[in-house]
FIRO-16380 format. One record per residue: residue number from 1; z, y, x of N, C-alpha, C, O in turn. Coordinates in pm, 1 decimal, padded with zeros to 6 digits. Atoms other than C-alpha are relative to their C-alpha. Layout:
+------+----------+----------+----------+----------+----------+----------+----------+----------+----------+----------+----------+----------+
: resi :     n_up :  n_north :   n_east :    ca_up : ca_north :  ca_east :     c_up :  c_north :   c_east :     o_up :  o_north :   o_east :
+------+----------+----------+----------+----------+----------+----------+----------+----------+----------+----------+----------+----------+
:  NUM :        Z :        Y :        X :        Z :        Y :        X :        Z :        Y :        X :        Z :        Y :        X :
...
+------+----------+----------+----------+----------+----------+----------+----------+----------+----------+----------+----------+----------+
END
This chain:
+------+----------+----------+----------+----------+----------+----------+----------+----------+----------+----------+----------+----------+
: resi :     n_up :  n_north :   n_east :    ca_up : ca_north :  ca_east :     c_up :  c_north :   c_east :     o_up :  o_north :   o_east :
+------+----------+----------+----------+----------+----------+----------+----------+----------+----------+----------+----------+----------+
:    1 :  00097.8 :  00042.9 :  00085.1 :  02163.8 :  01283.1 :  01736.8 : -00006.6 : -00169.9 :  00000.6 :  00003.4 : -00231.2 :  00106.9 :
:    2 :  00025.9 :  00148.0 : -00009.2 :  02117.4 :  00910.8 :  01644.9 : -00135.5 : -00041.3 : -00028.9 : -00211.4 :  00030.1 : -00094.5 :
:    3 :  00133.3 :  00057.8 :  00023.0 :  01814.2 :  00695.1 :  01641.1 : -00007.7 : -00103.2 : -00118.5 :  00081.0 : -00187.5 : -00131.7 :
:    4 :  00008.6 :  00108.5 :  00110.2 :  01709.5 :  00489.7 :  01341.2 : -00139.5 : -00050.9 : -00007.2 : -00236.7 :  00021.8 :  00013.4 :
:    5 :  00128.4 :  00076.6 :  00002.0 :  01433.5 :  00235.4 :  01302.2 : -00054.6 :  00014.7 : -00143.3 :  00017.1 :  00001.4 : -00242.5 :
:    6 :  00065.5 : -00007.8 :  00122.9 :  01169.4 :  00289.1 :  01031.2 : -00084.4 : -00133.7 : -00031.3 : -00163.9 : -00173.0 :  00054.0 :
:    7 :  00081.5 :  00113.6 :  00016.5 :  01018.6 : -00025.2 :  00868.4 : -00039.2 : -00009.9 : -00151.1 :  00044.0 :  00019.4 : -00236.9 :
:    8 :  00049.7 :  00010.4 :  00136.4 :  00814.6 : -00082.8 :  00550.6 : -00093.2 : -00130.0 : -00004.6 : -00164.4 : -00157.5 :  00091.9 :
:    9 :  00074.9 :  00095.0 :  00027.6 :  00649.0 : -00380.7 :  00411.7 : -00139.2 :  00046.0 : -00047.9 : -00231.4 : -00035.0 : -00057.9 :
:   10 :  00143.9 : -00057.6 :  00032.6 :  00351.8 : -00149.7 :  00302.5 : -00075.7 :  00038.4 :  00118.3 : -00179.8 :  00102.3 :  00103.2 :
:   11 :  00075.3 : -00008.5 : -00127.3 :  00242.4 : -00135.2 :  00665.8 :  00011.2 : -00130.1 :  00068.8 :  00105.2 : -00204.7 :  00041.5 :
:   12 : -00014.0 :  00131.0 : -00066.6 :  00169.4 : -00432.0 :  00897.2 :  00132.5 : -00006.4 :  00074.6 :  00187.7 :  00094.8 :  00117.7 :
:   13 : -00123.2 :  00026.1 : -00080.0 :  00475.3 : -00591.0 :  01065.5 : -00046.9 :  00019.3 :  00141.7 : -00165.6 :  00007.9 :  00172.2 :
:   14 :  00028.5 : -00018.9 : -00144.7 :  00495.6 : -00523.2 :  01438.3 : -00043.6 : -00136.7 :  00045.2 :  00012.7 : -00236.9 :  00001.2 :
:   15 :  00064.8 :  00107.2 : -00054.3 :  00280.4 : -00774.8 :  01631.4 :  00057.9 : -00020.7 :  00141.4 :  00000.3 : -00100.6 :  00215.2 :
:   16 : -00044.2 :  00011.4 : -00138.3 :  00493.7 : -00740.1 :  01955.5 :  00131.9 :  00056.8 :  00001.1 :  00189.5 :  00073.1 : -00106.4 :
:   17 : -00131.6 : -00046.0 : -00024.3 :  00814.1 : -00604.1 :  02092.6 :  00011.5 :  00150.8 : -00019.0 :  00039.8 :  00223.7 :  00076.0 :
:   18 : -00008.3 : -00134.0 :  00029.0 :  00810.9 : -00270.3 :  01915.4 :  00040.3 :  00022.5 : -00147.3 :  00030.0 : -00073.6 : -00223.6 :
:   19 : -00024.7 : -00030.0 :  00129.6 :  00919.7 : -00102.6 :  01592.7 : -00120.0 :  00076.3 : -00056.9 : -00199.6 :  00132.8 :  00018.1 :
:   20 :  00103.6 : -00067.9 :  00063.7 :  00683.8 :  00042.5 :  01336.6 :  00014.0 :  00147.3 :  00010.7 : -00088.4 :  00214.8 :  00000.0 :
:   21 : -00032.1 : -00139.3 : -00018.8 :  00853.0 :  00391.8 :  01387.5 :  00141.9 :  00012.4 :  00033.8 :  00227.6 : -00062.4 : -00013.3 :
:   22 : -00140.1 : -00031.7 : -00027.4 :  01159.8 :  00534.3 :  01533.7 :  00036.5 :  00139.0 : -00028.2 : -00035.8 :  00228.0 :  00016.6 :
:   23 : -00031.9 : -00140.3 :  00029.0 :  01328.0 :  00841.4 :  01410.2 :  00113.3 :  00037.0 :  00086.0 :  00208.5 : -00037.4 :  00109.7 :
:   24 : -00110.0 : -00060.7 : -00086.0 :  01534.0 :  01071.9 :  01632.7 :  00010.1 :  00136.9 : -00046.1 : -00077.5 :  00217.7 : -00015.3 :
:   25 : -00013.5 : -00128.4 :  00055.8 :  01661.7 :  01371.8 :  01456.0 : -00094.2 :  00018.4 : -00103.6 : -00099.4 : -00061.2 : -00197.4 :
:   26 :  00106.0 : -00036.8 :  00097.3 :  01386.4 :  01524.9 :  01263.6 : -00133.8 : -00032.8 :  00045.1 : -00230.4 :  00014.8 : -00014.5 :
:   27 :  00121.3 :  00052.6 : -00057.6 :  01115.1 :  01357.0 :  01473.4 : -00009.0 : -00137.2 : -00032.6 :  00092.9 : -00206.2 : -00033.9 :
:   28 :  00045.7 :  00132.6 :  00026.4 :  00940.4 :  01036.4 :  01385.8 : -00115.5 : -00043.2 :  00099.1 : -00226.7 :  00009.6 :  00097.5 :
:   29 :  00114.2 :  00057.1 : -00082.3 :  00744.0 :  00846.0 :  01644.1 : -00058.2 : -00124.9 : -00052.6 :  00005.0 : -00230.3 : -00046.6 :
:   30 :  00058.4 :  00124.2 :  00062.5 :  00505.0 :  00604.9 :  01475.6 : -00085.9 : -00067.7 :  00109.9 : -00168.2 : -00010.5 :  00181.3 :
:   31 :  00087.7 :  00083.9 : -00099.5 :  00365.0 :  00319.6 :  01686.6 : -00147.6 : -00006.1 : -00040.6 : -00186.3 :  00031.7 : -00151.2 :
:   32 :  00137.8 :  00025.4 :  00026.0 :  00005.5 :  00242.6 :  01707.2 : -00027.1 : -00089.4 : -00106.5 :  00037.8 : -00193.1 : -00120.3 :
:   33 :  00032.1 :  00086.1 :  00108.0 : -00156.4 :  00104.6 :  01407.5 : -00148.2 : -00027.4 :  00011.2 : -00230.2 :  00060.8 :  00036.7 :
:   34 :  00137.5 :  00046.6 : -00004.1 : -00472.0 : -00096.4 :  01402.5 : -00032.0 : -00040.8 : -00146.9 :  00056.6 : -00039.2 : -00232.4 :
:   35 :  00027.7 :  00016.5 :  00137.3 : -00656.1 : -00189.3 :  01091.4 :  00044.6 : -00147.5 : -00052.8 : -00040.2 : -00230.4 : -00086.0 :
:   36 : -00060.4 :  00119.8 :  00052.2 : -00425.1 : -00480.0 :  00981.7 :  00035.3 :  00010.9 : -00146.0 :  00096.0 :  00110.5 : -00185.6 :
:   37 : -00040.2 : -00005.1 :  00126.6 : -00385.4 : -00564.4 :  00623.8 :  00144.4 : -00039.4 : -00006.0 :  00181.3 : -00148.3 :  00038.2 :
:   38 : -00147.7 :  00040.5 : -00003.5 :  00000.2 : -00546.4 :  00560.3 :  00023.4 : -00127.9 : -00080.3 :  00124.1 : -00192.6 : -00051.6 :
:   39 : -00043.2 :  00114.8 :  00082.7 : -00006.2 : -00829.7 :  00309.0 : -00039.1 : -00128.6 :  00088.0 :  00033.0 : -00228.0 :  00079.9 :
:   40 :  00039.1 :  00130.9 : -00064.0 : -00191.1 : -01089.5 :  00540.7 :  00025.9 :  00015.9 :  00150.0 :  00027.4 : -00085.6 :  00219.6 :
:   41 : -00011.5 : -00012.8 : -00145.4 : -00133.5 : -00942.0 :  00889.8 : -00126.0 : -00030.4 :  00088.6 : -00122.0 : -00054.6 :  00209.2 :
:   42 :  00127.9 :  00033.4 : -00066.7 : -00501.9 : -01000.7 :  00965.3 : -00088.2 :  00128.0 :  00003.7 : -00081.9 :  00211.7 : -00086.4 :
:   43 :  00095.8 : -00107.7 : -00012.8 : -00765.0 : -00753.1 :  01084.6 : -00097.1 :  00001.1 : -00124.6 : -00140.2 : -00104.5 : -00170.7 :
:   44 :  00081.4 :  00006.6 :  00111.7 : -00974.6 : -00641.3 :  00798.0 : -00146.1 :  00003.0 :  00041.0 : -00172.9 :  00025.6 :  00159.0 :
:   45 :  00147.2 :  00010.8 : -00017.3 : -01357.5 : -00668.8 :  00774.2 : -00060.8 :  00052.9 :  00112.7 :  00006.8 :  00081.0 :  00211.7 :
:   46 :  00082.0 : -00065.8 : -00113.6 : -01634.2 : -00531.2 :  00996.5 : -00068.2 :  00120.6 : -00045.1 : -00188.1 :  00136.8 : -00022.3 :
:   47 :  00052.7 : -00128.2 :  00060.3 : -01684.0 : -00196.1 :  00827.6 :  00080.6 :  00112.1 :  00066.5 :  00198.9 :  00125.9 :  00035.6 :
:   48 : -00081.4 : -00105.6 : -00069.0 : -01576.9 :  00098.2 :  01048.4 :  00068.6 :  00091.5 : -00092.2 :  00185.6 :  00122.1 : -00069.2 :
:   49 : -00073.4 : -00086.1 :  00097.3 : -01494.9 :  00320.5 :  00760.3 :  00112.9 : -00056.8 : -00063.0 :  00214.5 :  00009.8 : -00083.2 :
:   50 : -00116.6 :  00057.0 :  00059.2 : -01277.5 :  00073.0 :  00601.7 :  00099.9 : -00017.4 :  00098.8 :  00217.5 : -00002.5 :  00065.8 :
:   51 : -00105.7 :  00010.6 : -00104.7 : -01102.5 :  00015.0 :  00924.6 :  00074.2 :  00123.9 :  00032.2 :  00194.3 :  00123.1 :  00059.6 :
:   52 : -00072.5 : -00123.4 : -00038.4 : -01035.5 :  00378.2 :  00991.2 :  00091.7 :  00035.5 : -00121.9 :  00200.3 :  00090.3 : -00102.8 :
:   53 : -00080.5 : -00034.6 :  00106.5 : -00909.6 :  00415.5 :  00632.5 :  00129.4 : -00086.7 : -00013.3 :  00235.4 : -00046.4 : -00061.3 :
:   54 : -00129.5 :  00087.9 :  00002.2 : -00675.6 :  00110.9 :  00668.6 :  00095.8 :  00049.6 :  00100.4 :  00216.3 :  00043.2 :  00076.2 :
:   55 : -00095.1 : -00056.9 : -00091.9 : -00532.4 :  00270.6 :  00980.9 :  00074.6 :  00119.3 : -00052.6 :  00196.5 :  00125.5 : -00036.6 :
:   56 : -00053.1 : -00106.6 :  00072.5 : -00476.7 :  00600.2 :  00788.3 :  00110.0 : -00054.5 : -00092.1 :  00226.0 : -00013.5 : -00086.7 :
:   57 : -00088.4 :  00044.8 :  00104.7 : -00320.7 :  00406.9 :  00507.2 :  00131.4 : -00069.4 :  00057.4 :  00242.8 : -00062.7 :  00005.6 :
:   58 : -00135.0 :  00053.1 : -00079.7 : -00083.9 :  00224.9 :  00746.3 :  00079.4 :  00104.9 :  00055.1 :  00201.4 :  00091.7 :  00045.8 :
:   59 : -00066.2 : -00112.3 : -00046.1 :  00016.8 :  00542.0 :  00902.1 :  00072.0 :  00077.4 : -00109.7 :  00188.3 :  00114.9 : -00095.1 :
:   60 : -00049.9 : -00056.8 :  00130.6 :  00068.4 :  00699.2 :  00552.7 :  00126.4 : -00081.8 : -00044.7 :  00229.8 : -00022.4 : -00075.0 :
:   61 : -00111.8 :  00079.8 :  00058.3 :  00297.9 :  00407.6 :  00445.9 :  00119.1 :  00020.1 :  00086.5 :  00229.6 :  00032.3 :  00033.7 :
:   62 : -00118.6 : -00007.5 : -00099.6 :  00521.0 :  00439.5 :  00763.5 :  00054.8 :  00144.8 : -00019.6 :  00176.7 :  00160.4 : -00025.6 :
:   63 : -00040.4 : -00126.9 :  00024.5 :  00528.9 :  00821.5 :  00708.6 :  00082.5 :  00002.8 : -00131.6 :  00189.7 :  00063.2 : -00131.6 :
:   64 : -00074.4 :  00004.5 :  00132.8 :  00646.5 :  00764.7 :  00345.0 :  00129.6 : -00065.6 :  00020.4 :  00232.6 : -00014.1 : -00023.1 :
:   65 : -00133.7 :  00069.3 : -00026.8 :  00909.8 :  00514.3 :  00458.6 :  00098.2 :  00076.4 :  00071.3 :  00218.5 :  00056.3 :  00054.6 :
:   66 : -00088.0 : -00079.8 : -00073.6 :  01042.3 :  00774.0 :  00697.4 :  00040.6 :  00129.2 : -00078.6 :  00114.4 :  00213.2 : -00027.1 :
:   67 : -00039.7 : -00120.8 :  00078.9 :  01069.7 :  01037.6 :  00408.2 : -00101.6 :  00106.9 :  00014.5 : -00068.9 :  00222.5 : -00012.2 :
:   68 :  00099.9 : -00107.4 : -00010.1 :  00745.8 :  01223.9 :  00473.3 : -00142.4 : -00037.5 : -00044.0 : -00161.9 : -00128.8 : -00124.3 :
:   69 :  00136.3 :  00035.2 :  00044.8 :  00371.2 :  01221.4 :  00437.1 : -00080.7 :  00029.7 :  00120.2 : -00029.2 :  00083.2 :  00218.3 :
:   70 :  00084.6 : -00042.8 : -00113.0 :  00080.2 :  01260.8 :  00665.9 : -00020.0 :  00143.6 :  00040.8 : -00068.2 :  00181.8 :  00147.4 :
:   71 : -00001.6 : -00147.7 : -00018.9 :  00109.0 :  01632.5 :  00617.5 :  00111.4 :  00031.3 :  00097.7 :  00110.5 :  00141.1 :  00153.2 :
:   72 : -00095.0 : -00028.9 : -00105.0 :  00407.3 :  01608.7 :  00844.5 : -00030.0 : -00034.3 :  00135.3 :  00054.6 : -00026.3 :  00224.3 :
:   73 :  00045.7 :  00038.4 : -00134.7 :  00197.2 :  01492.5 :  01135.9 : -00013.6 :  00121.9 :  00082.2 : -00074.2 :  00221.9 :  00043.6 :
:   74 :  00009.8 : -00102.4 : -00101.4 :  00237.1 :  01704.6 :  01443.5 : -00100.1 : -00025.2 :  00096.7 : -00166.9 :  00067.3 :  00142.8 :
:   75 :  00087.1 :  00052.7 : -00108.0 :  00033.1 :  01501.2 :  01685.0 : -00058.7 : -00131.6 : -00042.5 :  00016.8 : -00219.2 : -00084.9 :
:   76 :  00072.6 :  00122.6 :  00035.9 : -00226.3 :  01227.3 :  01614.9 : -00081.0 : -00037.6 :  00124.2 : -00153.5 :  00044.4 :  00180.5 :
:   77 :  00089.6 :  00052.9 : -00104.3 : -00382.1 :  01007.4 :  01885.3 : -00081.0 : -00099.8 : -00052.1 : -00033.5 : -00184.9 : -00127.3 :
:   78 :  00105.1 :  00084.7 :  00055.6 : -00701.6 :  00824.0 :  01813.7 : -00049.2 : -00072.3 :  00118.1 : -00080.3 : -00011.3 :  00220.3 :
:   79 :  00054.5 :  00084.5 : -00100.8 : -00813.7 :  00536.0 :  02022.2 : -00132.2 : -00084.6 : -00053.8 : -00127.5 : -00159.4 : -00151.4 :
:   80 :  00125.4 :  00070.0 :  00054.9 : -01173.6 :  00402.3 :  01982.1 : -00081.5 : -00067.1 :  00110.7 : -00110.1 : -00010.2 :  00216.1 :
:   81 :  00077.0 :  00064.9 : -00097.4 : -01370.0 :  00136.0 :  02156.6 : -00131.5 :  00042.2 :  00008.3 : -00202.0 :  00001.1 :  00100.5 :
:   82 :  00138.0 : -00063.9 :  00007.1 : -01690.7 :  00333.2 :  02058.0 :  00023.7 :  00134.7 : -00041.7 :  00060.5 :  00154.1 : -00157.6 :
:   83 : -00020.5 : -00134.3 :  00038.6 : -01664.0 :  00705.8 :  02062.8 : -00111.5 :  00046.7 : -00085.6 : -00103.2 :  00158.3 : -00136.9 :
:   84 :  00095.6 : -00024.5 :  00100.7 : -01977.6 :  00699.8 :  01855.6 :  00055.4 :  00008.8 : -00136.9 : -00007.2 :  00067.4 : -00225.3 :
:   85 : -00053.0 :  00005.8 :  00144.7 : -01746.4 :  00643.2 :  01551.0 :  00099.5 :  00119.6 : -00011.7 :  00173.5 :  00130.9 : -00109.4 :
:   86 : -00085.6 : -00118.1 :  00020.9 : -01562.6 :  00973.1 :  01625.9 : -00033.0 :  00095.6 : -00128.7 :  00054.2 :  00143.3 : -00201.3 :
:   87 :  00035.6 : -00068.4 :  00124.1 : -01758.5 :  01155.0 :  01358.7 :  00048.9 : -00050.2 : -00130.1 :  00082.1 :  00025.0 : -00221.7 :
:   88 : -00052.0 :  00058.2 :  00117.8 : -01653.6 :  00900.3 :  01104.3 :  00155.1 :  00030.1 : -00018.8 :  00206.8 :  00054.3 : -00127.9 :
:   89 : -00147.5 : -00028.8 :  00000.4 : -01284.1 :  00954.4 :  01207.1 :  00025.3 :  00136.0 : -00053.7 :  00110.3 :  00152.9 : -00141.1 :
:   90 : -00001.8 : -00142.1 :  00049.0 : -01333.0 :  01338.2 :  01157.1 : -00010.2 : -00005.3 : -00153.6 :  00082.4 :  00032.5 : -00225.4 :
:   91 :  00029.6 : -00002.7 :  00158.4 : -01487.7 :  01287.9 :  00798.3 :  00117.1 : -00058.7 : -00079.5 :  00170.2 :  00003.1 : -00171.8 :
:   92 : -00095.2 :  00079.4 :  00072.7 : -01240.0 :  01035.0 :  00683.6 :  00137.5 :  00072.5 :  00019.6 :  00207.7 :  00090.5 : -00079.9 :
:   93 : -00123.7 : -00081.6 : -00028.1 : -00939.3 :  01229.0 :  00847.2 :  00022.9 :  00110.3 : -00106.5 :  00131.3 :  00129.1 : -00161.9 :
:   94 : -00009.4 : -00111.4 :  00078.0 : -01024.4 :  01524.5 :  00638.9 :  00043.1 : -00031.6 : -00141.4 :  00098.4 :  00053.6 : -00211.0 :
:   95 : -00046.8 :  00046.0 :  00136.9 : -00959.2 :  01327.7 :  00319.2 :  00140.5 : -00048.7 : -00009.7 :  00194.8 : -00077.8 : -00116.3 :
:   96 : -00139.9 :  00047.9 : -00001.0 : -00621.4 :  01223.7 :  00432.0 :  00110.6 :  00105.6 :  00047.6 :  00229.3 :  00091.3 :  00018.3 :
:   97 : -00086.6 : -00105.6 : -00048.4 : -00467.7 :  01531.3 :  00596.2 : -00046.4 :  00144.1 : -00059.0 : -00163.4 :  00179.2 : -00074.3 :
:   98 :  00038.1 : -00134.0 :  00048.9 : -00443.1 :  01881.0 :  00460.2 :  00005.1 :  00094.9 :  00117.1 :  00069.2 :  00066.8 :  00218.4 :
:   99 : -00010.3 : -00101.4 : -00109.5 : -00494.8 :  02188.8 :  00673.1 :  00134.0 :  00073.9 : -00010.3 :  00190.9 :  00090.4 : -00118.2 :
:  100 :  00052.5 : -00011.4 : -00140.1 : -00368.7 :  02315.2 :  00913.5 :  00005.0 : -00147.6 :  00056.3 :  00101.9 : -00221.0 :  00036.4 :
:  101 : -00006.0 :  00124.9 : -00064.2 : -00465.0 :  02006.3 :  01103.1 :  00104.2 : -00024.5 :  00113.0 :  00142.8 :  00069.1 :  00183.0 :
:  102 : -00090.3 :  00018.8 : -00111.4 : -00226.2 :  01837.0 :  01344.0 : -00077.8 :  00012.4 :  00145.3 : -00200.0 :  00021.2 :  00156.6 :
:  103 :  00061.7 :  00006.0 : -00147.0 : -00284.8 :  01842.6 :  01728.9 : -00050.3 : -00140.6 :  00001.6 : -00004.7 : -00227.5 : -00072.6 :
:  104 :  00065.6 :  00130.9 : -00002.5 : -00497.9 :  01551.0 :  01821.5 : -00067.2 : -00023.2 :  00139.0 : -00120.5 :  00065.0 :  00206.4 :
:  105 :  00084.7 :  00045.5 : -00113.5 : -00639.1 :  01349.1 :  02107.1 : -00091.5 : -00117.3 : -00044.7 : -00053.1 : -00199.6 : -00127.8 :
:  106 :  00088.7 :  00125.6 :  00026.6 : -00935.9 :  01102.1 :  02091.4 : -00033.6 : -00062.1 :  00139.3 : -00085.8 :  00003.2 :  00229.7 :
:  107 :  00018.4 :  00071.4 : -00135.5 : -00956.3 :  00847.7 :  02374.9 : -00092.7 : -00120.3 : -00022.9 : -00071.3 : -00204.1 : -00110.5 :
:  108 :  00077.6 :  00127.4 : -00006.4 : -01231.4 :  00596.9 :  02443.2 :  00060.9 : -00099.2 :  00088.3 :  00099.3 : -00072.5 :  00202.2 :
:  109 : -00071.9 :  00114.2 : -00069.3 : -01090.1 :  00262.4 :  02543.0 : -00089.5 : -00127.2 :  00013.7 : -00185.9 : -00142.4 : -00061.3 :
:  110 :  00084.5 :  00113.5 : -00017.4 : -01234.7 : -00061.4 :  02661.5 :  00034.6 : -00106.9 : -00116.2 : -00057.4 : -00168.3 : -00170.4 :
:  111 : -00049.1 :  00094.4 :  00087.7 : -01038.2 : -00280.2 :  02426.7 :  00129.5 :  00040.3 : -00075.2 :  00206.2 :  00124.0 : -00027.7 :
:  112 : -00123.1 : -00019.5 :  00074.5 : -00764.6 : -00278.5 :  02165.5 :  00062.1 : -00126.7 : -00053.9 : -00011.3 : -00225.5 : -00057.5 :
:  113 : -00062.3 :  00129.1 :  00031.9 : -00522.1 : -00545.4 :  02039.4 : -00081.1 : -00071.2 : -00116.7 : -00132.2 : -00009.9 : -00210.4 :
:  114 :  00061.6 :  00085.7 :  00104.8 : -00669.5 : -00826.8 :  01834.4 : -00157.8 :  00036.2 : -00018.1 : -00215.5 : -00005.7 : -00118.4 :
:  115 :  00139.2 : -00045.2 :  00007.2 : -01023.5 : -00682.3 :  01887.8 : -00033.6 :  00105.8 : -00081.3 : -00148.1 :  00118.1 : -00124.8 :
:  116 :  00012.6 : -00108.8 :  00098.2 : -00972.6 : -00382.5 :  01681.2 : -00091.5 :  00094.2 :  00075.6 : -00107.1 :  00092.6 :  00197.7 :
:  117 :  00094.1 : -00098.6 : -00045.6 : -01217.9 : -00106.3 :  01715.5 :  00069.8 :  00148.6 : -00004.8 :  00022.2 :  00245.8 :  00054.0 :
:  118 : -00065.1 : -00131.2 :  00015.3 : -00977.2 :  00176.4 :  01626.1 :  00164.9 : -00019.8 : -00010.6 :  00212.7 : -00114.3 : -00073.2 :
:  119 : -00141.7 : -00001.0 : -00003.4 : -00600.0 :  00243.5 :  01677.7 :  00047.4 :  00146.3 : -00012.0 : -00021.0 :  00236.5 :  00036.3 :
:  120 : -00055.1 : -00134.7 :  00013.2 : -00388.3 :  00547.6 :  01592.6 :  00142.2 :  00000.6 :  00007.0 :  00206.3 : -00090.8 : -00044.9 :
:  121 : -00157.4 : -00020.6 :  00006.8 : -00032.8 :  00664.2 :  01652.7 :  00023.8 :  00154.9 : -00037.4 : -00065.7 :  00238.8 : -00027.4 :
:  122 : -00041.6 : -00145.7 :  00033.1 :  00136.9 :  00987.7 :  01546.8 :  00153.4 :  00023.8 :  00023.7 :  00239.3 : -00064.0 :  00032.0 :
:  123 : -00127.1 : -00044.2 :  00000.5 :  00435.2 :  01192.1 :  01579.4 :  00022.3 :  00103.1 : -00118.6 : -00056.1 :  00196.1 : -00137.7 :
:  124 : -00015.7 : -00063.7 :  00124.9 :  00584.5 :  01336.5 :  01258.3 :  00125.5 :  00094.6 :  00017.5 :  00226.1 :  00053.5 :  00075.3 :
:  125 : -00110.9 : -00079.8 :  00011.0 :  00812.6 :  01632.0 :  01215.9 :  00048.5 :  00029.7 : -00139.3 : -00016.3 :  00097.2 : -00219.3 :
:  126 : -00052.0 : -00020.2 :  00144.0 :  01042.3 :  01622.6 :  00905.3 :  00102.1 :  00096.5 : -00025.8 :  00144.0 :  00112.9 : -00140.4 :
+------+----------+----------+----------+----------+----------+----------+----------+----------+----------+----------+----------+----------+
END
């Protein structure tokens, strides 16, 4: 099997030494996404709902560039600087993902890149 890099202008460009996603066979490993606006590369506002949606939109854009959708998500990791926002993640996630839900982990962290309050990564099966 060969490895290929997935990249799209519809999601933020990598801000470090990593790719937006890497495909290996039928599996796509999507790098962590924070609520960056793809057009500006800047962190969006100060509204947790908008931030969560922006992260899901970024993940969806990368999934699409890989030839899939969020419905192809096998595993989702959610990182929050305040686990009090976990309920909002659940509610918003239900509008982006069809059932059956992917496997998921939710992790409370002290800090995220650029001061973000939420970051997510995922693994897709195509």
